[in-house]
DRENDOTOR-445187 format. One record per residue (C-alpha): residue in one letter; chain; x, y, z. Coordinates in Angstrom, 1 decimal, padded with zeros to 4 digits. Layout:
REM DRENDOTOR-445187
residuo: a	cadena: A	X: X	Y: Y	Z: Z
...
***
This chain:
REM DRENDOTOR-445187
residuo: x	cadena: A	X: 112.7	Y: -129.8	Z: -003.1
residuo: x	cadena: A	X: 114.5	Y: -131.9	Z: -000.5
residuo: x	cadena: A	X: 117.6	Y: -133.5	Z: -002.0
residuo: x	cadena: A	X: 118.8	Y: -136.9	Z: -000.9
residuo: x	cadena: A	X: 122.2	Y: -138.4	Z: -001.9
residuo: x	cadena: A	X: 122.0	Y: -142.0	Z: -003.0
residuo: x	cadena: A	X: 124.7	Y: -144.5	Z: -003.9
residuo: x	cadena: A	X: 125.3	Y: -144.1	Z: -007.7
residuo: x	cadena: A	X: 124.4	Y: -147.6	Z: -008.7
residuo: x	cadena: A	X: 121.2	Y: -147.6	Z: -006.7
residuo: x	cadena: A	X: 120.1	Y: -144.3	Z: -008.1
residuo: x	cadena: A	X: 120.8	Y: -145.5	Z: -011.7
residuo: x	cadena: A	X: 118.8	Y: -148.7	Z: -011.1
residuo: x	cadena: A	X: 115.8	Y: -146.7	Z: -009.7
residuo: x	cadena: A	X: 115.8	Y: -144.2	Z: -012.5
residuo: x	cadena: A	X: 116.0	Y: -146.9	Z: -015.2
residuo: x	cadena: A	X: 113.3	Y: -149.0	Z: -013.5
residuo: x	cadena: A	X: 111.1	Y: -145.9	Z: -013.1
residuo: x	cadena: A	X: 111.6	Y: -144.8	Z: -016.7
residuo: x	cadena: A	X: 110.9	Y: -148.3	Z: -018.1
residuo: x	cadena: A	X: 107.8	Y: -148.7	Z: -015.9
residuo: x	cadena: A	X: 106.3	Y: -145.3	Z: -016.7
residuo: x	cadena: A	X: 107.2	Y: -145.0	Z: -020.4
residuo: x	cadena: A	X: 107.2	Y: -148.6	Z: -021.7
residuo: x	cadena: A	X: 104.9	Y: -151.0	Z: -019.9
residuo: x	cadena: A	X: 104.9	Y: -153.3	Z: -023.0
residuo: x	cadena: A	X: 106.1	Y: -156.8	Z: -022.2
residuo: x	cadena: A	X: 106.4	Y: -159.9	Z: -024.3
residuo: x	cadena: A	X: 104.2	Y: -162.6	Z: -022.8
residuo: x	cadena: A	X: 103.3	Y: -166.0	Z: -024.3
residuo: x	cadena: A	X: 099.5	Y: -166.4	Z: -024.6
residuo: x	cadena: A	X: 098.2	Y: -167.9	Z: -021.4
residuo: x	cadena: A	X: 095.6	Y: -170.6	Z: -021.3
residuo: x	cadena: A	X: 092.9	Y: -170.6	Z: -018.8
residuo: x	cadena: A	X: 092.3	Y: -174.3	Z: -018.1
residuo: x	cadena: A	X: 089.5	Y: -173.8	Z: -015.7
residuo: x	cadena: A	X: 087.0	Y: -172.0	Z: -018.0
residuo: x	cadena: A	X: 085.6	Y: -168.8	Z: -016.5
residuo: x	cadena: A	X: 086.4	Y: -169.8	Z: -012.9
residuo: x	cadena: A	X: 089.3	Y: -168.1	Z: -011.1
residuo: x	cadena: A	X: 092.3	Y: -169.9	Z: -012.5
residuo: x	cadena: A	X: 094.8	Y: -171.9	Z: -010.5
residuo: x	cadena: A	X: 098.3	Y: -170.2	Z: -010.3
residuo: x	cadena: A	X: 099.7	Y: -172.9	Z: -012.5
residuo: x	cadena: A	X: 097.3	Y: -172.0	Z: -015.3
residuo: x	cadena: A	X: 099.6	Y: -169.1	Z: -016.4
residuo: x	cadena: A	X: 103.2	Y: -168.5	Z: -017.0
residuo: x	cadena: A	X: 104.5	Y: -167.0	Z: -013.8
residuo: x	cadena: A	X: 105.3	Y: -163.3	Z: -013.6
residuo: x	cadena: A	X: 108.9	Y: -162.9	Z: -012.6
residuo: x	cadena: A	X: 108.3	Y: -159.3	Z: -011.3
residuo: x	cadena: A	X: 105.4	Y: -160.2	Z: -009.1
residuo: x	cadena: A	X: 106.2	Y: -159.1	Z: -005.5
residuo: x	cadena: A	X: 105.9	Y: -162.2	Z: -003.3
residuo: x	cadena: A	X: 104.7	Y: -161.8	Z: 000.2
residuo: x	cadena: A	X: 103.2	Y: -164.2	Z: 002.8
residuo: x	cadena: A	X: 100.9	Y: -161.7	Z: 004.4
residuo: x	cadena: A	X: 097.3	Y: -162.0	Z: 003.4
residuo: x	cadena: A	X: 095.9	Y: -159.5	Z: 006.0
residuo: x	cadena: A	X: 098.1	Y: -156.7	Z: 007.4
residuo: x	cadena: A	X: 097.9	Y: -153.3	Z: 009.0
residuo: x	cadena: A	X: 100.4	Y: -152.0	Z: 006.4
residuo: x	cadena: A	X: 099.9	Y: -151.6	Z: 002.7
residuo: x	cadena: A	X: 102.2	Y: -152.9	Z: 000.0
residuo: x	cadena: A	X: 105.6	Y: -151.3	Z: -000.4
residuo: x	cadena: A	X: 105.6	Y: -152.0	Z: -004.1
residuo: x	cadena: A	X: 104.3	Y: -150.1	Z: -007.1
residuo: x	cadena: A	X: 100.6	Y: -149.3	Z: -007.0
residuo: x	cadena: A	X: 099.4	Y: -148.4	Z: -010.5
residuo: x	cadena: A	X: 095.7	Y: -147.7	Z: -010.0
residuo: x	cadena: A	X: 093.2	Y: -147.0	Z: -007.2
residuo: x	cadena: A	X: 089.4	Y: -146.9	Z: -007.0
residuo: x	cadena: A	X: 086.8	Y: -146.8	Z: -004.2
residuo: x	cadena: A	X: 083.9	Y: -149.2	Z: -004.3
residuo: x	cadena: A	X: 080.3	Y: -148.5	Z: -003.2
residuo: x	cadena: A	X: 081.0	Y: -149.4	Z: 000.4
residuo: x	cadena: A	X: 084.0	Y: -147.0	Z: 000.7
residuo: x	cadena: A	X: 086.7	Y: -149.7	Z: 000.5
residuo: x	cadena: A	X: 089.8	Y: -148.7	Z: -001.4
residuo: x	cadena: A	X: 091.0	Y: -151.2	Z: -004.1
residuo: x	cadena: A	X: 094.5	Y: -151.2	Z: -005.6
residuo: x	cadena: A	X: 096.1	Y: -152.6	Z: -008.7
residuo: x	cadena: A	X: 099.6	Y: -153.5	Z: -007.4
residuo: x	cadena: A	X: 102.8	Y: -155.3	Z: -008.2
residuo: x	cadena: A	X: 101.7	Y: -157.5	Z: -005.2
residuo: x	cadena: A	X: 098.4	Y: -158.4	Z: -006.9
residuo: x	cadena: A	X: 094.9	Y: -157.3	Z: -006.0
residuo: x	cadena: A	X: 094.8	Y: -155.5	Z: -002.6
residuo: x	cadena: A	X: 092.1	Y: -153.6	Z: -000.7
residuo: x	cadena: A	X: 092.1	Y: -151.4	Z: 002.3
residuo: x	cadena: A	X: 089.1	Y: -151.0	Z: 004.7
residuo: x	cadena: A	X: 089.2	Y: -147.6	Z: 006.3
residuo: x	cadena: A	X: 086.9	Y: -148.8	Z: 009.1
residuo: x	cadena: A	X: 089.1	Y: -151.8	Z: 010.2
residuo: x	cadena: A	X: 092.3	Y: -150.2	Z: 008.9
residuo: x	cadena: A	X: 093.3	Y: -153.5	Z: 007.4
residuo: x	cadena: A	X: 094.8	Y: -154.4	Z: 004.1
residuo: x	cadena: A	X: 093.8	Y: -157.7	Z: 002.4
residuo: x	cadena: A	X: 095.8	Y: -159.3	Z: -000.4
residuo: x	cadena: A	X: 093.1	Y: -161.0	Z: -002.5
residuo: x	cadena: A	X: 095.5	Y: -162.6	Z: -004.9
residuo: x	cadena: A	X: 096.8	Y: -164.7	Z: -002.1
residuo: x	cadena: A	X: 093.5	Y: -165.1	Z: -000.3
residuo: x	cadena: A	X: 091.6	Y: -166.2	Z: -003.4
residuo: x	cadena: A	X: 094.4	Y: -168.2	Z: -005.0
residuo: x	cadena: A	X: 094.7	Y: -166.0	Z: -008.1
residuo: x	cadena: A	X: 097.6	Y: -166.2	Z: -010.5
residuo: x	cadena: A	X: 100.7	Y: -164.4	Z: -009.3
residuo: x	cadena: A	X: 100.8	Y: -161.5	Z: -011.7
residuo: x	cadena: A	X: 101.3	Y: -157.8	Z: -011.4
residuo: x	cadena: A	X: 098.0	Y: -155.8	Z: -011.6
residuo: x	cadena: A	X: 098.0	Y: -152.7	Z: -013.7
residuo: x	cadena: A	X: 094.5	Y: -151.3	Z: -013.9
residuo: x	cadena: A	X: 091.2	Y: -151.4	Z: -011.9
residuo: x	cadena: A	X: 087.7	Y: -150.1	Z: -012.8
residuo: x	cadena: A	X: 084.4	Y: -150.0	Z: -010.9
residuo: x	cadena: A	X: 081.5	Y: -150.5	Z: -013.4
residuo: x	cadena: A	X: 077.9	Y: -149.2	Z: -013.2
residuo: x	cadena: A	X: 076.7	Y: -152.4	Z: -011.5
residuo: x	cadena: A	X: 079.3	Y: -152.3	Z: -008.7
residuo: x	cadena: A	X: 081.6	Y: -154.9	Z: -010.1
residuo: x	cadena: A	X: 085.3	Y: -154.4	Z: -010.0
residuo: x	cadena: A	X: 087.5	Y: -155.2	Z: -013.0
residuo: x	cadena: A	X: 091.3	Y: -155.8	Z: -012.8
residuo: x	cadena: A	X: 093.7	Y: -155.8	Z: -015.7
residuo: x	cadena: A	X: 096.9	Y: -157.8	Z: -015.2
residuo: x	cadena: A	X: 100.3	Y: -158.0	Z: -016.9
residuo: x	cadena: A	X: 100.1	Y: -161.5	Z: -018.3
residuo: x	cadena: A	X: 097.0	Y: -163.1	Z: -016.8
residuo: x	cadena: A	X: 094.2	Y: -161.3	Z: -018.7
residuo: x	cadena: A	X: 091.4	Y: -159.7	Z: -016.7
residuo: x	cadena: A	X: 089.6	Y: -160.5	Z: -013.5
residuo: x	cadena: A	X: 086.0	Y: -159.5	Z: -012.5
residuo: x	cadena: A	X: 085.1	Y: -159.3	Z: -008.9
residuo: x	cadena: A	X: 081.3	Y: -159.3	Z: -008.1
residuo: x	cadena: A	X: 081.7	Y: -159.0	Z: -004.3
residuo: x	cadena: A	X: 082.0	Y: -162.7	Z: -003.7
residuo: x	cadena: A	X: 084.1	Y: -164.4	Z: -006.3
residuo: x	cadena: A	X: 086.7	Y: -163.6	Z: -009.0
residuo: x	cadena: A	X: 086.1	Y: -164.6	Z: -012.6
residuo: x	cadena: A	X: 089.0	Y: -164.6	Z: -015.2
residuo: x	cadena: A	X: 089.1	Y: -164.0	Z: -018.9
residuo: x	cadena: A	X: 092.2	Y: -164.4	Z: -021.0
residuo: x	cadena: A	X: 093.2	Y: -165.0	Z: -024.6
residuo: x	cadena: A	X: 091.8	Y: -168.5	Z: -024.3
residuo: x	cadena: A	X: 088.4	Y: -167.0	Z: -024.0
residuo: x	cadena: A	X: 088.8	Y: -164.4	Z: -026.8
residuo: x	cadena: A	X: 090.6	Y: -161.5	Z: -025.1
residuo: x	cadena: A	X: 093.0	Y: -159.9	Z: -027.6
residuo: x	cadena: A	X: 096.0	Y: -160.0	Z: -025.3
residuo: x	cadena: A	X: 096.7	Y: -160.9	Z: -021.7
residuo: x	cadena: A	X: 098.4	Y: -157.6	Z: -020.8
residuo: x	cadena: A	X: 095.6	Y: -155.2	Z: -019.9
residuo: x	cadena: A	X: 096.5	Y: -151.6	Z: -019.1
residuo: x	cadena: A	X: 093.2	Y: -149.8	Z: -018.9
residuo: x	cadena: A	X: 089.5	Y: -150.7	Z: -018.5
residuo: x	cadena: A	X: 086.4	Y: -148.6	Z: -019.5
residuo: x	cadena: A	X: 082.6	Y: -149.1	Z: -019.6
residuo: x	cadena: A	X: 080.6	Y: -147.6	Z: -022.5
residuo: x	cadena: A	X: 077.0	Y: -146.3	Z: -022.4
residuo: x	cadena: A	X: 075.6	Y: -149.7	Z: -023.4
residuo: x	cadena: A	X: 077.4	Y: -151.5	Z: -020.6
residuo: x	cadena: A	X: 080.1	Y: -153.1	Z: -022.7
residuo: x	cadena: A	X: 083.5	Y: -153.4	Z: -020.9
residuo: x	cadena: A	X: 086.5	Y: -152.3	Z: -022.9
residuo: x	cadena: A	X: 090.1	Y: -153.4	Z: -022.3
residuo: x	cadena: A	X: 093.3	Y: -151.7	Z: -023.5
residuo: x	cadena: A	X: 095.8	Y: -154.4	Z: -024.2
residuo: x	cadena: A	X: 099.3	Y: -154.9	Z: -025.5
residuo: x	cadena: A	X: 098.1	Y: -155.5	Z: -029.0
residuo: x	cadena: A	X: 095.0	Y: -153.3	Z: -029.3
residuo: x	cadena: A	X: 091.5	Y: -152.9	Z: -027.7
residuo: x	cadena: A	X: 088.9	Y: -155.5	Z: -026.8
residuo: x	cadena: A	X: 085.2	Y: -154.9	Z: -026.3
residuo: x	cadena: A	X: 083.4	Y: -157.4	Z: -024.1
residuo: x	cadena: A	X: 079.6	Y: -157.7	Z: -024.0
residuo: x	cadena: A	X: 079.4	Y: -160.2	Z: -021.2
residuo: x	cadena: A	X: 079.6	Y: -163.2	Z: -023.5
residuo: x	cadena: A	X: 082.1	Y: -162.6	Z: -026.3
residuo: x	cadena: A	X: 084.9	Y: -160.3	Z: -027.4
residuo: x	cadena: A	X: 085.2	Y: -158.0	Z: -030.4
residuo: x	cadena: A	X: 088.8	Y: -157.0	Z: -031.0
residuo: x	cadena: A	X: 090.3	Y: -153.9	Z: -032.6
residuo: x	cadena: A	X: 093.9	Y: -154.5	Z: -033.6
residuo: x	cadena: A	X: 096.2	Y: -153.6	Z: -036.6
residuo: x	cadena: A	X: 093.5	Y: -154.8	Z: -039.0
residuo: x	cadena: A	X: 091.3	Y: -152.1	Z: -037.7
residuo: x	cadena: A	X: 094.0	Y: -149.4	Z: -037.8
residuo: x	cadena: A	X: 095.1	Y: -149.7	Z: -034.1
residuo: x	cadena: A	X: 098.9	Y: -150.0	Z: -034.2
residuo: x	cadena: A	X: 100.7	Y: -151.3	Z: -031.2
residuo: x	cadena: A	X: 099.8	Y: -151.3	Z: -027.5
residuo: x	cadena: A	X: 096.8	Y: -149.4	Z: -026.2
residuo: x	cadena: A	X: 097.1	Y: -147.6	Z: -022.8
residuo: x	cadena: A	X: 093.8	Y: -145.7	Z: -022.4
residuo: x	cadena: A	X: 090.1	Y: -145.7	Z: -023.3
residuo: x	cadena: A	X: 087.1	Y: -143.2	Z: -022.9
residuo: x	cadena: A	X: 083.8	Y: -142.8	Z: -024.6
residuo: x	cadena: A	X: 082.4	Y: -139.3	Z: -025.6
residuo: x	cadena: A	X: 078.8	Y: -138.1	Z: -025.7
residuo: x	cadena: A	X: 078.4	Y: -139.4	Z: -029.3
residuo: x	cadena: A	X: 079.1	Y: -143.0	Z: -028.4
residuo: x	cadena: A	X: 082.6	Y: -142.8	Z: -030.0
residuo: x	cadena: A	X: 085.3	Y: -144.7	Z: -028.1
residuo: x	cadena: A	X: 088.6	Y: -142.9	Z: -028.0
residuo: x	cadena: A	X: 091.6	Y: -145.2	Z: -027.9
residuo: x	cadena: A	X: 095.0	Y: -143.9	Z: -026.8
residuo: x	cadena: A	X: 098.2	Y: -145.9	Z: -027.3
residuo: x	cadena: A	X: 101.9	Y: -145.9	Z: -027.8
residuo: x	cadena: A	X: 101.6	Y: -144.9	Z: -031.5
residuo: x	cadena: A	X: 098.6	Y: -142.6	Z: -031.7
residuo: x	cadena: A	X: 095.1	Y: -141.4	Z: -030.6
residuo: x	cadena: A	X: 092.2	Y: -143.1	Z: -032.4
residuo: x	cadena: A	X: 088.4	Y: -143.0	Z: -032.5
residuo: x	cadena: A	X: 086.2	Y: -146.1	Z: -033.0
residuo: x	cadena: A	X: 082.8	Y: -145.2	Z: -034.2
residuo: x	cadena: A	X: 079.8	Y: -147.5	Z: -034.8
residuo: x	cadena: A	X: 081.0	Y: -147.9	Z: -038.4
residuo: x	cadena: A	X: 084.3	Y: -149.2	Z: -037.1
residuo: x	cadena: A	X: 082.6	Y: -151.6	Z: -034.7
residuo: x	cadena: A	X: 080.0	Y: -153.0	Z: -037.1
residuo: x	cadena: A	X: 081.7	Y: -152.9	Z: -040.5
residuo: x	cadena: A	X: 085.1	Y: -152.9	Z: -042.3
residuo: x	cadena: A	X: 086.0	Y: -149.3	Z: -041.5
residuo: x	cadena: A	X: 089.2	Y: -148.7	Z: -039.7
residuo: x	cadena: A	X: 089.6	Y: -146.5	Z: -036.6
residuo: x	cadena: A	X: 090.2	Y: -142.9	Z: -037.3
residuo: x	cadena: A	X: 093.5	Y: -141.4	Z: -036.1
residuo: x	cadena: A	X: 093.5	Y: -137.9	Z: -034.7
residuo: x	cadena: A	X: 096.4	Y: -135.6	Z: -035.7
residuo: x	cadena: A	X: 097.6	Y: -132.7	Z: -033.5
residuo: x	cadena: A	X: 097.6	Y: -129.1	Z: -034.7
residuo: x	cadena: A	X: 101.3	Y: -129.5	Z: -035.2
residuo: x	cadena: A	X: 100.5	Y: -132.1	Z: -037.9
residuo: x	cadena: A	X: 101.9	Y: -134.9	Z: -035.9
residuo: x	cadena: A	X: 100.5	Y: -138.0	Z: -034.2
residuo: x	cadena: A	X: 099.6	Y: -138.0	Z: -030.5
residuo: x	cadena: A	X: 102.2	Y: -140.4	Z: -029.0
residuo: x	cadena: A	X: 102.3	Y: -142.3	Z: -025.8
residuo: x	cadena: A	X: 098.7	Y: -141.5	Z: -024.9
residuo: x	cadena: A	X: 098.5	Y: -142.6	Z: -021.3
residuo: x	cadena: A	X: 095.1	Y: -141.5	Z: -020.2
residuo: x	cadena: A	X: 091.7	Y: -140.3	Z: -021.5
residuo: x	cadena: A	X: 088.8	Y: -138.9	Z: -019.5
residuo: x	cadena: A	X: 085.4	Y: -137.6	Z: -020.7
residuo: x	cadena: A	X: 084.2	Y: -134.8	Z: -018.3
residuo: x	cadena: A	X: 080.7	Y: -134.6	Z: -019.7
residuo: x	cadena: A	X: 081.5	Y: -131.6	Z: -021.9
residuo: x	cadena: A	X: 085.1	Y: -132.2	Z: -022.9
residuo: x	cadena: A	X: 087.6	Y: -135.0	Z: -023.7
residuo: x	cadena: A	X: 090.8	Y: -134.7	Z: -021.8
residuo: x	cadena: A	X: 094.0	Y: -136.4	Z: -023.1
residuo: x	cadena: A	X: 097.2	Y: -137.1	Z: -021.2
residuo: x	cadena: A	X: 100.3	Y: -138.0	Z: -023.3
residuo: x	cadena: A	X: 104.0	Y: -137.5	Z: -023.6
residuo: x	cadena: A	X: 103.5	Y: -134.0	Z: -025.2
residuo: x	cadena: A	X: 101.2	Y: -132.7	Z: -022.5
residuo: x	cadena: A	X: 097.7	Y: -132.4	Z: -021.2
residuo: x	cadena: A	X: 094.9	Y: -131.5	Z: -023.7
residuo: x	cadena: A	X: 091.2	Y: -130.8	Z: -023.5
residuo: x	cadena: A	X: 088.7	Y: -130.5	Z: -026.4
residuo: x	cadena: A	X: 086.9	Y: -127.3	Z: -027.4
residuo: x	cadena: A	X: 083.2	Y: -127.1	Z: -026.4
residuo: x	cadena: A	X: 082.0	Y: -126.7	Z: -030.0
residuo: x	cadena: A	X: 084.2	Y: -129.4	Z: -031.5
residuo: x	cadena: A	X: 085.2	Y: -132.5	Z: -029.4
residuo: x	cadena: A	X: 087.9	Y: -133.3	Z: -032.0
residuo: x	cadena: A	X: 089.6	Y: -129.9	Z: -031.6
residuo: x	cadena: A	X: 092.2	Y: -130.6	Z: -028.8
residuo: x	cadena: A	X: 093.7	Y: -127.6	Z: -027.1
residuo: x	cadena: A	X: 097.0	Y: -128.1	Z: -025.2
residuo: x	cadena: A	X: 096.6	Y: -126.9	Z: -021.6
residuo: x	cadena: A	X: 100.0	Y: -128.0	Z: -020.3
residuo: x	cadena: A	X: 103.2	Y: -129.2	Z: -022.2
residuo: x	cadena: A	X: 104.3	Y: -131.5	Z: -019.4
residuo: x	cadena: A	X: 104.1	Y: -135.3	Z: -019.7
residuo: x	cadena: A	X: 100.7	Y: -136.3	Z: -018.2
residuo: x	cadena: A	X: 100.2	Y: -139.9	Z: -017.1
residuo: x	cadena: A	X: 096.8	Y: -140.1	Z: -015.4
residuo: x	cadena: A	X: 093.5	Y: -138.1	Z: -015.3
residuo: x	cadena: A	X: 090.8	Y: -138.8	Z: -012.7
residuo: x	cadena: A	X: 087.5	Y: -137.2	Z: -011.7
residuo: x	cadena: A	X: 087.6	Y: -135.2	Z: -008.5
residuo: x	cadena: A	X: 084.8	Y: -134.3	Z: -006.1
residuo: x	cadena: A	X: 086.1	Y: -130.9	Z: -005.0
residuo: x	cadena: A	X: 087.0	Y: -129.8	Z: -008.6
residuo: x	cadena: A	X: 086.8	Y: -131.4	Z: -012.0
residuo: x	cadena: A	X: 090.0	Y: -133.5	Z: -012.4
residuo: x	cadena: A	X: 093.0	Y: -134.9	Z: -010.6
residuo: x	cadena: A	X: 096.0	Y: -134.8	Z: -012.8
residuo: x	cadena: A	X: 099.1	Y: -136.9	Z: -012.0
residuo: x	cadena: A	X: 102.5	Y: -136.5	Z: -013.5
residuo: x	cadena: A	X: 105.3	Y: -135.2	Z: -011.2
residuo: x	cadena: A	X: 102.6	Y: -135.1	Z: -008.5
residuo: x	cadena: A	X: 098.8	Y: -134.6	Z: -008.1
residuo: x	cadena: A	X: 097.3	Y: -131.4	Z: -009.4
residuo: x	cadena: A	X: 093.7	Y: -130.2	Z: -009.2
residuo: x	cadena: A	X: 092.4	Y: -128.9	Z: -012.5
residuo: x	cadena: A	X: 089.1	Y: -127.1	Z: -013.1
residuo: x	cadena: A	X: 088.0	Y: -127.7	Z: -016.7
residuo: x	cadena: A	X: 086.8	Y: -124.4	Z: -018.3
residuo: x	cadena: A	X: 084.7	Y: -124.4	Z: -021.5
residuo: x	cadena: A	X: 087.4	Y: -123.5	Z: -024.0
residuo: x	cadena: A	X: 086.6	Y: -122.4	Z: -027.5
residuo: x	cadena: A	X: 088.8	Y: -123.4	Z: -030.4
residuo: x	cadena: A	X: 090.3	Y: -120.0	Z: -030.9
residuo: x	cadena: A	X: 091.1	Y: -119.4	Z: -027.2
residuo: x	cadena: A	X: 094.5	Y: -119.7	Z: -025.6
residuo: x	cadena: A	X: 094.0	Y: -121.9	Z: -022.5
residuo: x	cadena: A	X: 095.2	Y: -120.7	Z: -019.1
residuo: x	cadena: A	X: 096.9	Y: -123.0	Z: -016.6
residuo: x	cadena: A	X: 094.5	Y: -123.2	Z: -013.7
residuo: x	cadena: A	X: 096.4	Y: -126.0	Z: -011.8
residuo: x	cadena: A	X: 096.7	Y: -126.2	Z: -008.1
residuo: x	cadena: A	X: 099.3	Y: -128.7	Z: -006.9
residuo: x	cadena: A	X: 098.3	Y: -130.5	Z: -003.7
residuo: x	cadena: A	X: 101.2	Y: -133.0	Z: -003.2
residuo: x	cadena: A	X: 104.2	Y: -131.8	Z: -001.3
residuo: x	cadena: A	X: 107.6	Y: -131.7	Z: -003.1
residuo: x	cadena: A	X: 109.0	Y: -134.0	Z: -000.5
residuo: x	cadena: A	X: 106.5	Y: -136.7	Z: -001.8
residuo: x	cadena: A	X: 107.3	Y: -135.9	Z: -005.4
residuo: x	cadena: A	X: 107.3	Y: -139.6	Z: -006.3
residuo: x	cadena: A	X: 106.2	Y: -141.1	Z: -009.6
residuo: x	cadena: A	X: 102.4	Y: -140.8	Z: -008.9
residuo: x	cadena: A	X: 100.0	Y: -143.2	Z: -010.7
residuo: x	cadena: A	X: 096.3	Y: -143.9	Z: -010.1
residuo: x	cadena: A	X: 094.4	Y: -141.5	Z: -007.8
residuo: x	cadena: A	X: 090.8	Y: -141.2	Z: -006.6
residuo: x	cadena: A	X: 088.8	Y: -139.1	Z: -004.1
residuo: x	cadena: A	X: 086.6	Y: -140.2	Z: -001.3
residuo: x	cadena: A	X: 083.3	Y: -138.5	Z: -000.3
residuo: x	cadena: A	X: 085.1	Y: -136.9	Z: 002.6
residuo: x	cadena: A	X: 087.5	Y: -135.2	Z: 000.3
residuo: x	cadena: A	X: 090.5	Y: -137.5	Z: 001.0
residuo: x	cadena: A	X: 092.5	Y: -138.2	Z: -002.1
residuo: x	cadena: A	X: 094.0	Y: -141.7	Z: -002.3
residuo: x	cadena: A	X: 096.8	Y: -142.3	Z: -004.7
residuo: x	cadena: A	X: 099.3	Y: -145.0	Z: -005.7
residuo: x	cadena: A	X: 103.0	Y: -144.4	Z: -006.1
residuo: x	cadena: A	X: 106.3	Y: -146.2	Z: -006.6
residuo: x	cadena: A	X: 106.4	Y: -147.0	Z: -002.9
residuo: x	cadena: A	X: 102.8	Y: -147.9	Z: -002.2
residuo: x	cadena: A	X: 099.6	Y: -146.3	Z: -001.1
residuo: x	cadena: A	X: 099.2	Y: -142.6	Z: 000.1
residuo: x	cadena: A	X: 096.4	Y: -140.4	Z: 001.1
residuo: x	cadena: A	X: 096.3	Y: -136.6	Z: 001.3
residuo: x	cadena: A	X: 093.7	Y: -134.4	Z: 003.0
residuo: x	cadena: A	X: 094.0	Y: -130.8	Z: 004.2
residuo: x	cadena: A	X: 097.6	Y: -130.8	Z: 003.2
residuo: x	cadena: A	X: 098.5	Y: -133.8	Z: 005.3
residuo: x	cadena: A	X: 100.1	Y: -136.7	Z: 003.3
residuo: x	cadena: A	X: 100.0	Y: -140.2	Z: 004.9
residuo: x	cadena: A	X: 102.0	Y: -143.2	Z: 003.7
residuo: x	cadena: A	X: 100.6	Y: -146.7	Z: 004.5
residuo: x	cadena: A	X: 103.7	Y: -148.8	Z: 003.9
residuo: x	cadena: A	X: 105.5	Y: -150.5	Z: 006.8
residuo: x	cadena: A	X: 108.0	Y: -148.1	Z: 008.5
***
């Protein structure tokens, strides 16, 4: 790995900032009030985010140089990013970046998560301004004023019935298009929630700072609490940063490693790798893109409960770009787009490209 010598104070500040960002995204925000109903709120509707990266550029040939937490590709091939600079997209045809937070007059808040739903809508989770939905022409905002459990939204998922789920600083919220149903400490979900995924049985898996939970229909319709899953070491799964259902297996990324469930028992999790795993994304060329110290390709085998999993990883990011890697997605041409501490990158055929200003 290429070594670079930094001034001591600068290095310490970067390490502390990176550690706090990656391990502890929980922030204390006063509940924001959306004074404009469901319309995109005016900037003054929310308490300002002191860490929002202010820029005057709405359209640019360069991408943000700030943290990019998540990346998706919409139906037209446009890349959308959840950034510390707000909601930004990149058009590969025009090679232009557009900052929609500035263009549409949205609140100046960092954006942590983005999800493309089955209808083609984009959903964005912010750190303090709730959630935005973009239908291709306008942004709509929901916050605690409209029933969202908390205005810090760190993951978004869609279930088989079309409900949209939000992982928040105080638990999980399910949105049916009209109203919210919230799962917090009264339902057994303790602390912040980081990740969400539904399995083939319609059970929603909920990963958070203090455990890994399952919300069944009984949890959603009655007084039953969410079920906590305990690891084979008789301990709780902690700091569960991402969940992904492959169609045959549930994959879990947390501070103690990367896990996949056995084919005959979705609740039997087998540890594939003991390294901290922060994000899991579907891949076109293989099964999954795993991000931790870099991006790795992982092909999910059909493990049985009594098998010892192998480690079929193939790292595709160069050590020189061994940044803190966050969200990643893959285009139809095989290009992998990913967000990092310093902005947007793409990698194809071993060539890694950065889109920040030189």
